[in-house]
VMD Tcl script that builds the backbone (N, CA, C; Angstrom):
set m [mol new atoms 315]
animate dup $m
set s [atomselect $m all]
$s set {name element resname resid chain x y z} {
  {N N UNK 1 A 112.412 79.887 63.745}
  {CA C UNK 1 A 112.261 78.996 64.733}
  {C C UNK 1 A 110.932 78.123 64.527}
  {N N UNK 2 A 109.791 78.712 64.236}
  {CA C UNK 2 A 108.464 78.216 63.776}
  {C C UNK 2 A 107.688 79.009 62.576}
  {N N UNK 3 A 108.548 78.550 61.627}
  {CA C UNK 3 A 108.161 79.079 60.133}
  {C C UNK 3 A 106.988 79.357 59.880}
  {N N UNK 4 A 106.282 77.905 60.374}
  {CA C UNK 4 A 104.606 77.718 60.085}
  {C C UNK 4 A 103.607 78.982 60.745}
  {N N UNK 5 A 104.417 79.501 61.664}
  {CA C UNK 5 A 103.490 80.127 62.473}
  {C C UNK 5 A 103.917 81.782 62.510}
  {N N UNK 6 A 105.273 82.043 62.138}
  {CA C UNK 6 A 106.115 83.561 61.944}
  {C C UNK 6 A 106.670 83.343 60.606}
  {N N UNK 7 A 106.538 84.519 59.897}
  {CA C UNK 7 A 107.017 84.428 58.589}
  {C C UNK 7 A 108.467 84.672 58.931}
  {N N UNK 8 A 108.820 85.693 59.921}
  {CA C UNK 8 A 109.985 86.227 60.552}
  {C C UNK 8 A 109.813 86.387 61.728}
  {N N UNK 9 A 110.998 86.517 62.400}
  {CA C UNK 9 A 111.317 86.727 63.895}
  {C C UNK 9 A 110.492 88.032 64.139}
  {N N UNK 10 A 109.875 88.277 65.318}
  {CA C UNK 10 A 109.252 89.548 65.521}
  {C C UNK 10 A 110.635 90.412 66.349}
  {N N UNK 11 A 110.501 91.777 65.931}
  {CA C UNK 11 A 111.440 92.370 66.591}
  {C C UNK 11 A 110.740 93.800 67.218}
  {N N UNK 12 A 110.241 93.348 68.080}
  {CA C UNK 12 A 109.440 94.568 69.118}
  {C C UNK 12 A 110.290 95.623 69.553}
  {N N UNK 13 A 110.059 96.757 69.169}
  {CA C UNK 13 A 110.702 97.934 69.856}
  {C C UNK 13 A 110.722 98.017 71.315}
  {N N UNK 14 A 111.579 98.965 72.005}
  {CA C UNK 14 A 111.086 98.880 73.532}
  {C C UNK 14 A 110.092 99.536 73.982}
  {N N UNK 15 A 109.501 100.478 73.236}
  {CA C UNK 15 A 108.086 101.065 73.454}
  {C C UNK 15 A 107.180 99.938 73.510}
  {N N UNK 16 A 107.052 99.102 72.064}
  {CA C UNK 16 A 106.131 98.157 72.386}
  {C C UNK 16 A 106.290 97.349 73.305}
  {N N UNK 17 A 107.345 96.876 73.760}
  {CA C UNK 17 A 107.218 95.905 74.725}
  {C C UNK 17 A 107.091 96.776 76.259}
  {N N UNK 18 A 107.441 97.972 76.452}
  {CA C UNK 18 A 106.784 98.380 77.328}
  {C C UNK 18 A 105.212 98.481 77.657}
  {N N UNK 19 A 104.843 98.723 76.463}
  {CA C UNK 19 A 103.432 98.703 76.417}
  {C C UNK 19 A 102.723 97.523 76.781}
  {N N UNK 20 A 103.329 96.479 76.132}
  {CA C UNK 20 A 102.792 95.110 76.082}
  {C C UNK 20 A 102.759 94.717 77.408}
  {N N UNK 21 A 103.896 95.105 78.643}
  {CA C UNK 21 A 104.120 94.815 79.583}
  {C C UNK 21 A 103.953 95.585 80.860}
  {N N UNK 22 A 103.628 96.756 80.419}
  {CA C UNK 22 A 103.164 97.803 81.352}
  {C C UNK 22 A 104.460 98.043 82.041}
  {N N UNK 23 A 105.624 97.952 81.364}
  {CA C UNK 23 A 107.049 98.866 81.760}
  {C C UNK 23 A 107.235 98.340 83.076}
  {N N UNK 24 A 107.733 99.665 83.904}
  {CA C UNK 24 A 107.875 99.760 85.471}
  {C C UNK 24 A 106.661 98.856 86.155}
  {N N UNK 25 A 105.771 99.098 85.866}
  {CA C UNK 25 A 104.513 98.812 86.560}
  {C C UNK 25 A 104.215 96.879 86.245}
  {N N UNK 26 A 105.082 96.609 85.318}
  {CA C UNK 26 A 105.089 95.113 85.208}
  {C C UNK 26 A 104.289 94.135 86.164}
  {N N UNK 27 A 103.453 93.559 85.836}
  {CA C UNK 27 A 102.550 92.663 86.770}
  {C C UNK 27 A 102.403 91.427 86.352}
  {N N UNK 28 A 103.083 90.553 86.414}
  {CA C UNK 28 A 102.918 89.047 85.697}
  {C C UNK 28 A 103.086 88.060 86.584}
  {N N UNK 29 A 102.167 87.290 86.953}
  {CA C UNK 29 A 102.201 86.114 88.081}
  {C C UNK 29 A 103.439 85.076 87.455}
  {N N UNK 30 A 104.022 84.478 88.235}
  {CA C UNK 30 A 105.088 83.548 87.981}
  {C C UNK 30 A 106.151 84.102 87.170}
  {N N UNK 31 A 106.568 85.343 87.546}
  {CA C UNK 31 A 107.897 86.070 86.771}
  {C C UNK 31 A 109.052 86.426 88.134}
  {N N UNK 32 A 110.205 85.528 87.792}
  {CA C UNK 32 A 111.163 85.602 88.579}
  {C C UNK 32 A 112.422 86.822 88.208}
  {N N UNK 33 A 112.789 87.624 88.916}
  {CA C UNK 33 A 113.594 88.602 88.642}
  {C C UNK 33 A 114.752 88.398 89.647}
  {N N UNK 34 A 116.256 88.325 88.900}
  {CA C UNK 34 A 117.485 87.859 89.424}
  {C C UNK 34 A 118.286 88.860 88.632}
  {N N UNK 35 A 118.667 89.854 89.981}
  {CA C UNK 35 A 119.319 91.028 89.379}
  {C C UNK 35 A 120.788 90.962 90.209}
  {N N UNK 36 A 121.668 91.487 89.693}
  {CA C UNK 36 A 123.279 91.914 90.301}
  {C C UNK 36 A 123.303 93.154 90.619}
  {N N UNK 37 A 123.646 93.143 92.153}
  {CA C UNK 37 A 123.749 94.660 92.472}
  {C C UNK 37 A 124.806 95.344 91.556}
  {N N UNK 38 A 126.054 94.599 91.079}
  {CA C UNK 38 A 126.928 95.384 90.575}
  {C C UNK 38 A 126.823 95.202 88.619}
  {N N UNK 39 A 125.490 94.791 88.130}
  {CA C UNK 39 A 125.161 95.092 86.902}
  {C C UNK 39 A 125.342 95.949 86.434}
  {N N UNK 40 A 125.733 96.602 85.060}
  {CA C UNK 40 A 125.804 97.801 84.689}
  {C C UNK 40 A 124.326 98.218 84.274}
  {N N UNK 41 A 123.521 96.981 83.995}
  {CA C UNK 41 A 122.371 97.216 83.330}
  {C C UNK 41 A 121.092 97.681 84.306}
  {N N UNK 42 A 121.808 97.420 85.488}
  {CA C UNK 42 A 120.808 97.682 86.936}
  {C C UNK 42 A 119.575 98.552 86.908}
  {N N UNK 43 A 120.099 99.630 86.172}
  {CA C UNK 43 A 119.171 100.946 86.318}
  {C C UNK 43 A 118.008 100.727 85.187}
  {N N UNK 44 A 117.855 99.510 84.573}
  {CA C UNK 44 A 117.242 99.255 83.429}
  {C C UNK 44 A 116.073 97.964 84.041}
  {N N UNK 45 A 116.328 97.966 85.395}
  {CA C UNK 45 A 115.503 96.841 86.050}
  {C C UNK 45 A 114.661 96.957 86.948}
  {N N UNK 46 A 113.937 96.219 87.688}
  {CA C UNK 46 A 112.928 96.580 88.523}
  {C C UNK 46 A 113.844 96.679 89.709}
  {N N UNK 47 A 115.211 96.352 89.980}
  {CA C UNK 47 A 116.063 96.565 91.068}
  {C C UNK 47 A 116.675 98.044 91.005}
  {N N UNK 48 A 116.153 98.973 90.015}
  {CA C UNK 48 A 117.110 100.160 89.863}
  {C C UNK 48 A 116.570 100.932 91.124}
  {N N UNK 49 A 117.676 101.795 91.412}
  {CA C UNK 49 A 117.689 102.679 92.688}
  {C C UNK 49 A 116.683 103.448 92.394}
  {N N UNK 50 A 115.899 103.429 93.782}
  {CA C UNK 50 A 114.600 104.573 93.765}
  {C C UNK 50 A 113.284 104.017 93.240}
  {N N UNK 51 A 113.352 102.800 92.641}
  {CA C UNK 51 A 111.949 102.168 92.002}
  {C C UNK 51 A 111.362 101.651 92.822}
  {N N UNK 52 A 111.879 100.893 94.103}
  {CA C UNK 52 A 111.193 100.363 95.122}
  {C C UNK 52 A 110.067 99.243 94.409}
  {N N UNK 53 A 110.217 98.640 93.582}
  {CA C UNK 53 A 109.203 97.414 93.435}
  {C C UNK 53 A 109.022 96.655 94.274}
  {N N UNK 54 A 107.625 96.305 94.592}
  {CA C UNK 54 A 107.540 95.127 95.799}
  {C C UNK 54 A 108.081 93.778 95.638}
  {N N UNK 55 A 108.480 93.181 96.047}
  {CA C UNK 55 A 109.059 91.782 95.983}
  {C C UNK 55 A 108.097 90.627 96.495}
  {N N UNK 56 A 107.043 90.147 95.802}
  {CA C UNK 56 A 106.114 89.450 95.948}
  {C C UNK 56 A 106.276 87.660 96.084}
  {N N UNK 57 A 105.492 86.819 96.446}
  {CA C UNK 57 A 105.734 85.656 95.966}
  {C C UNK 57 A 105.224 85.046 94.607}
  {N N UNK 58 A 104.422 86.058 94.168}
  {CA C UNK 58 A 103.923 85.915 92.631}
  {C C UNK 58 A 105.062 86.547 91.693}
  {N N UNK 59 A 105.567 87.432 92.242}
  {CA C UNK 59 A 106.502 88.141 91.434}
  {C C UNK 59 A 107.853 88.379 92.113}
  {N N UNK 60 A 108.443 87.520 92.434}
  {CA C UNK 60 A 109.803 87.661 93.524}
  {C C UNK 60 A 111.037 88.200 92.781}
  {N N UNK 61 A 111.754 89.104 93.379}
  {CA C UNK 61 A 112.689 90.039 93.155}
  {C C UNK 61 A 114.065 89.544 94.297}
  {N N UNK 62 A 114.959 88.913 93.505}
  {CA C UNK 62 A 116.300 88.397 94.239}
  {C C UNK 62 A 117.443 89.470 93.669}
  {N N UNK 63 A 118.381 89.625 94.390}
  {CA C UNK 63 A 119.545 90.352 94.242}
  {C C UNK 63 A 120.864 90.046 94.793}
  {N N UNK 64 A 121.656 89.504 93.775}
  {CA C UNK 64 A 123.250 88.998 94.427}
  {C C UNK 64 A 124.002 90.010 94.248}
  {N N UNK 65 A 125.346 89.776 94.705}
  {CA C UNK 65 A 126.086 90.772 94.368}
  {C C UNK 65 A 127.158 90.693 93.406}
  {N N UNK 66 A 126.366 90.370 92.371}
  {CA C UNK 66 A 126.965 89.943 90.940}
  {C C UNK 66 A 127.027 90.850 89.910}
  {N N UNK 67 A 127.464 90.735 88.830}
  {CA C UNK 67 A 127.352 91.222 87.609}
  {C C UNK 67 A 126.290 90.750 86.271}
  {N N UNK 68 A 125.870 91.094 85.423}
  {CA C UNK 68 A 125.285 90.507 84.251}
  {C C UNK 68 A 125.001 89.337 84.248}
  {N N UNK 69 A 124.059 88.618 84.718}
  {CA C UNK 69 A 123.685 87.176 84.550}
  {C C UNK 69 A 124.820 86.211 85.171}
  {N N UNK 70 A 125.307 86.831 86.237}
  {CA C UNK 70 A 126.092 86.174 87.025}
  {C C UNK 70 A 125.564 84.768 87.810}
  {N N UNK 71 A 124.002 85.044 88.098}
  {CA C UNK 71 A 123.327 83.807 88.511}
  {C C UNK 71 A 123.128 82.556 87.709}
  {N N UNK 72 A 123.161 83.099 86.281}
  {CA C UNK 72 A 123.038 81.854 85.292}
  {C C UNK 72 A 124.162 81.156 85.358}
  {N N UNK 73 A 125.430 81.193 85.712}
  {CA C UNK 73 A 126.613 80.470 85.542}
  {C C UNK 73 A 126.667 79.605 87.369}
  {N N UNK 74 A 126.360 78.239 87.242}
  {CA C UNK 74 A 126.309 77.702 88.592}
  {C C UNK 74 A 127.670 77.739 89.435}
  {N N UNK 75 A 128.654 77.935 88.911}
  {CA C UNK 75 A 130.119 77.773 89.334}
  {C C UNK 75 A 129.916 79.294 90.291}
  {N N UNK 76 A 129.557 79.934 89.913}
  {CA C UNK 76 A 129.358 81.277 90.686}
  {C C UNK 76 A 128.669 81.410 92.028}
  {N N UNK 77 A 127.573 80.531 92.347}
  {CA C UNK 77 A 127.103 80.393 93.682}
  {C C UNK 77 A 127.744 79.530 94.320}
  {N N UNK 78 A 128.917 78.637 93.775}
  {CA C UNK 78 A 130.106 77.756 94.573}
  {C C UNK 78 A 130.983 79.402 95.622}
  {N N UNK 79 A 131.282 80.281 94.681}
  {CA C UNK 79 A 132.241 81.141 95.203}
  {C C UNK 79 A 131.451 82.270 95.954}
  {N N UNK 80 A 130.283 82.549 95.782}
  {CA C UNK 80 A 129.442 83.832 95.965}
  {C C UNK 80 A 128.401 83.591 96.721}
  {N N UNK 81 A 127.981 83.467 97.936}
  {CA C UNK 81 A 126.731 82.971 98.574}
  {C C UNK 81 A 125.605 83.964 98.134}
  {N N UNK 82 A 126.044 85.313 97.821}
  {CA C UNK 82 A 124.633 85.817 97.565}
  {C C UNK 82 A 124.005 85.437 96.181}
  {N N UNK 83 A 125.018 84.926 95.374}
  {CA C UNK 83 A 124.592 84.341 93.991}
  {C C UNK 83 A 123.930 83.091 94.043}
  {N N UNK 84 A 124.295 82.311 94.880}
  {CA C UNK 84 A 123.740 81.035 95.301}
  {C C UNK 84 A 122.387 81.068 95.906}
  {N N UNK 85 A 122.152 82.243 96.684}
  {CA C UNK 85 A 121.110 82.349 97.232}
  {C C UNK 85 A 119.712 82.830 96.059}
  {N N UNK 86 A 120.270 83.573 95.139}
  {CA C UNK 86 A 119.360 83.759 94.010}
  {C C UNK 86 A 119.101 82.485 93.401}
  {N N UNK 87 A 120.089 81.812 93.029}
  {CA C UNK 87 A 119.868 80.616 92.592}
  {C C UNK 87 A 119.084 79.369 93.266}
  {N N UNK 88 A 119.147 79.461 94.340}
  {CA C UNK 88 A 118.534 78.800 95.159}
  {C C UNK 88 A 116.902 79.297 95.271}
  {N N UNK 89 A 116.561 80.480 95.312}
  {CA C UNK 89 A 115.180 80.750 95.372}
  {C C UNK 89 A 114.657 80.784 94.084}
  {N N UNK 90 A 115.492 80.788 92.841}
  {CA C UNK 90 A 114.850 80.635 91.719}
  {C C UNK 90 A 114.543 79.335 91.383}
  {N N UNK 91 A 115.236 78.193 91.691}
  {CA C UNK 91 A 114.884 76.767 91.761}
  {C C UNK 91 A 113.546 76.633 92.234}
  {N N UNK 92 A 113.666 77.147 93.494}
  {CA C UNK 92 A 112.373 76.711 94.826}
  {C C UNK 92 A 111.395 77.184 94.359}
  {N N UNK 93 A 111.202 78.629 93.583}
  {CA C UNK 93 A 110.041 79.208 92.864}
  {C C UNK 93 A 109.611 78.426 91.715}
  {N N UNK 94 A 110.485 78.361 90.778}
  {CA C UNK 94 A 110.122 77.444 89.746}
  {C C UNK 94 A 109.775 76.136 90.148}
  {N N UNK 95 A 110.336 75.280 90.938}
  {CA C UNK 95 A 109.437 73.892 91.492}
  {C C UNK 95 A 108.340 74.391 91.871}
  {N N UNK 96 A 108.332 75.154 92.571}
  {CA C UNK 96 A 106.724 75.194 93.222}
  {C C UNK 96 A 105.720 75.797 92.097}
  {N N UNK 97 A 105.963 76.586 91.130}
  {CA C UNK 97 A 105.237 76.849 90.048}
  {C C UNK 97 A 105.131 75.857 89.150}
  {N N UNK 98 A 106.237 74.996 88.857}
  {CA C UNK 98 A 105.466 73.976 88.016}
  {C C UNK 98 A 105.028 72.687 88.431}
  {N N UNK 99 A 105.023 72.501 89.647}
  {CA C UNK 99 A 104.315 71.675 90.556}
  {C C UNK 99 A 102.913 71.855 90.449}
  {N N UNK 100 A 102.403 73.314 90.206}
  {CA C UNK 100 A 101.076 73.377 90.107}
  {C C UNK 100 A 100.459 73.556 88.693}
  {N N UNK 101 A 101.385 73.142 87.651}
  {CA C UNK 101 A 101.001 73.498 86.150}
  {C C UNK 101 A 100.359 72.098 86.120}
  {N N UNK 102 A 99.205 72.432 85.287}
  {CA C UNK 102 A 98.325 71.132 84.627}
  {C C UNK 102 A 98.547 71.552 83.105}
  {N N UNK 103 A 98.702 70.431 82.437}
  {CA C UNK 103 A 98.621 70.782 80.972}
  {C C UNK 103 A 97.036 70.745 80.444}
  {N N UNK 104 A 96.882 71.607 79.330}
  {CA C UNK 104 A 95.532 71.681 78.524}
  {C C UNK 104 A 95.185 70.446 78.155}
  {N N UNK 105 A 93.769 70.031 78.475}
  {CA C UNK 105 A 93.351 68.575 77.971}
  {C C UNK 105 A 93.218 68.546 76.610}
}
mol reanalyze $m
mol bondsrecalc $m
mol representation Tube
mol addrep $m
């Protein structure tokens, strides 16, 4: 994608990713989590049963009654109000975060 910066695409391992982002203790501002309650991968997310990751305005966690990536398909929000709520929250947060963005001079 950027051959002048990268000779080949990076291929980090799960362990490297966990170390870089603190695994379950991830704490990155302006990171929105959209998870489906029926997602087979849910146990590997911040919405995993028993994890109890706090939902904050800096790092919100929203759950819909969908499957993996249900929230990415606009039409799913039309037929499922829980997915619509996730989509609307994501747009609200992104609008808020982007409105405060200032480009580097």
